[in-house]
N, C-alpha and C positions, 0 to 999 in steps of 0.2 A: 504494500500500500504506500503510495507516494502522494503527498499534498504539495501543490505548487503555489506560487505567489498569488494566483487568482482564486484562491479558496476552492480549487477543484481537486478532487481526490481521484486518483487513478488506482484501480484495483485489478490485479492480474488473477484471473480465474483459470485454473487448470482443469480442463475437462478430462476426467479419466473414465475409461471404460470399466464397467463392473468386473470384479475379479471372478475367477472360476467358482469359488465357493458360493458367492452370492447368486450366480446364475444357476448353480446346481440346486440351491435351496429354493429359488423361485420356481424352478421346474418341478421340484418335489411338491410344492404347494399346489401347482396347477394340476398335477396328475395324481393327487392324493386319493387313495382308495380307503374306504372304511375298513377298520380292523375287525374281523369277525372271529370270534373265539367260540369253540363248541360249548364252553361253560357259560357264555353270555347269551348265546342264541337260544331262544325258547319259542317253540311253536305255540300259537294262540288257538285255542279250541273255538268252535263256532259259538258255544255258549258264552265264552269270554268276550268274543267280538260283539255279540248281541248286547251284553251287559255294558260294554264300553260305549256302544251307540246310545243305549238308554241313558247312561250317565251324562254323555255329551249333550243330548237334547234336554235333559233335566237341568243341566247347568245353564244352557241358553235361556230356558224359560225363567229360571231364577234371576239371571242377570237382566232380562227384559223387564220382569216384574219390578225389580229394584230400581231400574231406570225410570219406570213409569211412576213409582212412588215419589221419586225426587222431583218430578215435574209438578 
């Protein structure tokens, strides 16, 4: 950085290309795949899916009812 007599400041900016580690990390983020583990994967039965759907809709009804009470 250099300041001359006209109160002007000259700054030299060095444009560097990203290094290999940065590019590799960026590529890993772009192509990231979810980690599936046999111990974490659990199949959901039809009854559980139906219960989840009922819970979801009950939650929506509750939130809509609460919003109407606030008006």
